[in-house]
C-alpha positions as CSV (number, residue, x, y, z in Angstrom):
1,M,11.4,32.7,-21.9
2,G,8.3,31.2,-22.1
3,R,7.4,32.8,-18.7
4,S,8.3,36.2,-19.9
5,Q,6.5,35.8,-23.1
6,D,3.4,34.5,-21.4
7,S,3.7,37.6,-19.1
8,A,3.7,40.2,-22.1
9,Q,0.8,39.0,-23.9
10,P,-1.9,40.9,-21.5
11,V,0.6,43.7,-21.7
12,V,0.5,43.3,-25.7
13,I,-3.9,42.7,-25.6
14,V,-4.5,45.6,-23.3
15,R,-2.3,47.8,-25.5
16,R,-4.6,46.5,-28.8
17,L,-7.5,47.2,-26.7
18,A,-6.4,51.1,-26.2
19,I,-5.8,51.1,-29.8
20,L,-9.4,49.8,-30.6
21,S,-11.2,52.1,-27.8
22,G,-9.4,55.0,-29.2
23,T,-10.5,54.0,-32.7
24,L,-14.0,53.4,-31.5
25,A,-14.2,56.9,-29.8
26,L,-13.0,58.7,-33.4
27,W,-16.1,56.7,-35.4
28,A,-18.3,57.6,-32.6
29,T,-17.3,61.1,-33.1
30,S,-17.0,61.7,-36.6
31,G,-20.7,62.2,-37.3
32,L,-20.6,64.8,-34.9
33,S,-17.7,66.8,-36.9
34,G,-18.5,70.5,-37.6
35,Q,-22.0,70.2,-35.4
36,A,-22.1,73.1,-32.7
37,T,-21.8,72.5,-29.0
38,G,-24.6,73.5,-26.5
39,D,-23.7,76.9,-26.0
40,D,-23.3,77.5,-29.7
41,R,-26.5,76.3,-30.8
42,E,-28.2,78.4,-27.4
43,A,-26.5,81.7,-29.0
44,R,-28.0,81.0,-32.5
45,R,-31.9,80.4,-30.9
46,L,-34.2,82.2,-33.3
47,S,-36.5,83.5,-30.8
48,A,-34.0,84.3,-28.1
49,T,-35.0,87.7,-26.8
50,R,-32.5,90.6,-25.6
51,T,-32.8,89.6,-22.0
52,E,-32.1,86.0,-22.6
53,L,-29.3,87.0,-24.9
54,V,-27.7,89.6,-22.5
55,A,-28.2,86.6,-19.6
56,M,-26.0,84.2,-21.8
57,Q,-23.5,86.5,-22.3
58,E,-22.9,87.6,-18.8
59,R,-22.6,83.9,-17.7
60,L,-20.3,82.8,-20.1
61,A,-18.4,85.8,-19.5
62,T,-17.7,84.3,-16.0
63,A,-17.3,80.7,-17.3
64,P,-14.1,78.8,-16.6
65,K,-13.6,78.4,-20.4
66,P,-16.1,79.9,-22.1
67,D,-17.4,79.2,-25.8
68,T,-15.5,82.0,-28.0
69,I,-17.5,81.2,-30.9
70,A,-20.6,81.4,-29.2
71,T,-19.3,84.7,-27.1
72,A,-18.7,86.1,-30.7
73,M,-22.1,85.1,-31.7
74,L,-24.0,86.6,-29.1
75,Q,-21.8,90.1,-29.3
76,R,-22.7,90.3,-33.0
77,R,-26.4,89.6,-32.3
78,L,-26.7,92.0,-29.6
79,S,-25.1,95.1,-32.0
80,D,-26.1,94.4,-35.5
81,G,-29.5,92.4,-34.8
82,D,-30.6,89.4,-36.6
83,F,-31.8,90.3,-40.3
84,Q,-29.2,89.7,-43.2
85,P,-30.0,90.7,-46.8
86,G,-32.3,88.3,-48.3
87,D,-34.0,87.7,-45.0
88,G,-38.1,88.7,-45.1
89,V,-40.7,90.0,-42.9
90,A,-44.2,88.5,-43.2
91,L,-46.4,91.5,-42.3
92,R,-49.9,91.8,-41.5
93,V,-51.7,94.9,-39.9
94,D,-55.5,94.9,-39.1
95,G,-57.6,96.6,-41.4
96,E,-54.8,97.6,-43.7
97,Q,-54.5,95.7,-46.8
98,A,-51.7,97.4,-48.4
99,F,-49.3,96.2,-45.4
100,T,-50.1,92.5,-45.7
101,D,-47.2,91.6,-47.6
102,T,-43.9,89.5,-47.2
103,F,-41.3,92.4,-47.3
104,V,-37.6,91.2,-48.5
105,V,-34.4,93.0,-46.6
106,N,-32.1,94.8,-48.9
107,T,-28.8,94.8,-48.8
108,T,-28.6,97.4,-46.2
109,R,-30.6,95.4,-44.1
110,D,-33.7,97.6,-44.4
111,I,-37.7,97.2,-45.9
112,E,-39.7,99.3,-47.7
113,L,-42.9,99.6,-46.4
114,P,-46.1,101.5,-47.8
115,M,-46.5,105.0,-46.3
116,A,-43.4,104.6,-43.6
117,G,-40.9,104.6,-46.4
118,T,-37.5,103.2,-45.4
119,V,-37.3,101.3,-42.4
120,S,-33.7,100.1,-40.9
121,L,-33.6,96.2,-39.4
122,R,-30.2,97.2,-38.1
123,G,-30.1,96.3,-34.7
124,V,-33.6,94.2,-34.2
125,L,-33.5,91.1,-33.5
126,Y,-36.0,88.0,-34.7
127,S,-37.9,88.2,-31.7
128,E,-38.1,92.0,-31.4
129,I,-39.7,92.6,-34.9
130,Q,-43.5,92.8,-34.0
131,P,-42.9,95.3,-31.4
132,Y,-40.3,97.2,-33.6
133,L,-42.9,97.4,-36.2
134,T,-45.8,98.5,-34.1
135,Q,-43.7,101.3,-33.3
136,Q,-42.3,102.4,-36.8
137,L,-45.7,101.9,-38.0
138,S,-47.3,104.1,-35.2
139,R,-45.8,107.0,-37.1
140,V,-48.6,107.0,-40.1
141,L,-51.0,104.9,-38.8
142,R,-53.3,105.3,-35.8
143,D,-52.9,102.4,-33.1
144,P,-52.3,99.6,-35.7
145,V,-52.6,96.0,-34.8
146,V,-49.3,94.8,-36.2
147,H,-48.5,91.0,-37.0
148,A,-45.4,90.5,-37.6
149,R,-42.5,87.5,-38.1
150,G,-39.0,87.3,-39.2
151,L,-38.4,84.7,-42.3
152,I,-35.1,83.4,-42.7
153,R,-33.4,82.7,-45.9
154,M,-32.8,78.6,-46.2
155,A,-31.4,76.9,-49.3
156,V,-32.9,73.6,-50.3
157,T,-30.7,71.3,-52.7
158,G,-30.6,68.4,-54.4
159,A,-33.0,65.8,-55.0
160,V,-36.1,68.2,-54.7
161,P,-38.4,69.5,-57.5
162,R,-37.3,73.4,-57.1
163,P,-34.2,73.6,-55.7
164,G,-32.8,77.2,-54.3
165,Y,-33.5,79.9,-51.5
166,Y,-37.1,79.8,-49.8
167,L,-38.1,82.2,-46.9
168,V,-39.1,80.1,-43.9
169,A,-40.2,80.9,-40.2
170,G,-38.1,79.8,-37.5
171,D,-40.8,78.0,-36.0
172,A,-41.6,75.8,-38.7
173,P,-41.0,72.4,-39.2
174,L,-37.9,71.2,-40.7
175,S,-40.0,68.9,-42.9
176,E,-41.9,72.2,-44.1
177,T,-38.8,73.4,-46.0
178,F,-38.6,70.6,-47.8
179,R,-42.4,70.6,-48.7
180,I,-41.9,74.4,-49.8
181,A,-39.1,73.4,-52.2
182,G,-41.7,71.2,-53.8
183,G,-41.6,67.8,-51.5
184,L,-38.9,65.0,-52.5
185,A,-37.7,63.7,-56.0
186,G,-38.5,60.3,-56.8
187,N,-34.9,59.6,-56.3
188,A,-34.0,61.3,-53.1
189,N,-32.5,59.5,-50.2
190,L,-34.1,61.2,-47.4
191,K,-32.0,58.9,-45.1
192,D,-28.5,61.1,-46.0
193,A,-30.1,64.5,-46.1
194,R,-28.0,67.0,-44.0
195,A,-27.9,70.4,-42.8
196,L,-24.8,72.7,-44.1
197,R,-23.1,75.9,-43.2
198,G,-21.0,77.3,-45.1
199,G,-20.3,74.3,-46.6
200,E,-19.6,72.3,-43.1
201,T,-21.7,69.6,-41.8
202,V,-23.9,71.4,-38.9
203,L,-26.9,68.3,-38.9
204,D,-25.5,65.0,-40.1
205,E,-27.5,62.1,-41.4
206,S,-28.4,60.8,-38.2
207,A,-29.3,63.6,-36.6
208,M,-31.3,65.0,-39.4
209,R,-33.5,61.8,-39.3
210,S,-33.9,62.2,-35.8
211,A,-35.3,65.9,-36.2
212,L,-37.3,65.0,-38.9
213,A,-39.1,61.9,-36.7
214,A,-39.8,64.0,-34.2
215,G,-40.8,67.2,-35.7
216,R,-38.4,69.4,-35.1
217,T,-38.2,73.4,-36.1
218,L,-35.4,75.4,-37.8
219,D,-35.1,77.2,-34.4
220,Q,-35.0,74.3,-32.2
221,L,-32.3,73.1,-34.6
222,S,-30.3,76.0,-34.4
223,L,-30.6,76.5,-38.0
224,G,-30.3,80.1,-39.5
225,S,-30.4,82.3,-42.5
226,G,-28.1,81.0,-45.3
227,D,-27.8,77.4,-43.8
228,E,-28.4,74.8,-46.5
229,L,-30.4,71.6,-46.5
230,S,-29.3,68.8,-48.9
231,I,-30.5,65.8,-49.8
232,P,-28.6,63.7,-52.2
233,A,-30.0,61.4,-54.7
234,K,-30.1,57.9,-54.9
235,T,-27.7,56.0,-56.7
236,G,-28.3,53.1,-59.2
237,P,-29.4,52.5,-62.5
238,S,-30.0,54.8,-65.3
239,T,-33.0,54.9,-66.9
240,Y,-31.7,53.5,-70.3
241,E,-29.6,50.6,-68.2
242,V,-33.1,49.6,-66.4
243,I,-35.1,49.4,-70.3
244,R,-32.0,47.9,-71.5
245,G,-32.1,44.9,-68.7
246,V,-36.0,44.8,-69.2
247,S,-35.6,44.2,-73.0
248,L,-32.7,41.7,-72.4
249,L,-35.3,39.7,-70.0
250,L,-38.2,40.1,-72.4
251,T,-36.1,38.5,-75.3
252,I,-35.3,35.5,-73.0
253,P,-38.5,33.3,-73.5
254,L,-38.9,34.7,-76.9
255,T,-35.6,32.8,-77.6
256,I,-36.5,29.9,-75.8
257,Y,-40.0,29.6,-77.7
258,A,-37.9,30.2,-81.2
259,L,-35.4,26.9,-79.8
260,T,-38.4,24.9,-79.4
261,Q,-40.1,25.6,-82.6
262,I,-36.8,24.8,-84.4
263,G,-36.7,21.9,-82.6
264,N,-40.0,20.6,-83.8
């Protein structure tokens, strides 16, 4: 009987180790919940050209297990373009002050330009905006020298002075988005900041800290229009509790002094 119990112990230990290993694996991947795969991130890259997106689409079409999310994203971008309502276009035309402005994309995915009127951005990628607007403005200007870039609409929420939506260039560092929102509030808990998409985490706290430390851009992080940067506030005692605590501390020496005077 004793020999059978001894021989069973290694089996029990192995089973426990297997359960522990599975638990640790779940813990290790829990921080990546909701984050995009490599193909999904590449399909969302703001600076990608049409040639690059088509090449990726062809590669996924022949892959043994293609990423269906990335495939759908590529199809949408190639057919519908990138610009969404609320996005912007930062435009400058040499020698033409009237065109130097930021133009916001309306609900029909158009922008209204001086002289040129309504210009549709449907089907246009972020990477195509400069040559596309050069072509459009050539109808009303002679040999225009156009400088244009797409701006994505990002939400900044939580412990910042001015939470809200902001137009940001895709090649801007992640930290620039916080700066535009007024920087960080005094109670900001930056180490727990996250990036959200539709309420789901796409960059967890660890990934955000690494991105900020490395100076990575929104494009490198595959963040896009409508995504949200959330900075929670630190939890701690309220102002009232702090004042009350200080007041109590200040009364202690007064009480001691009073008692010593009574004793005398």
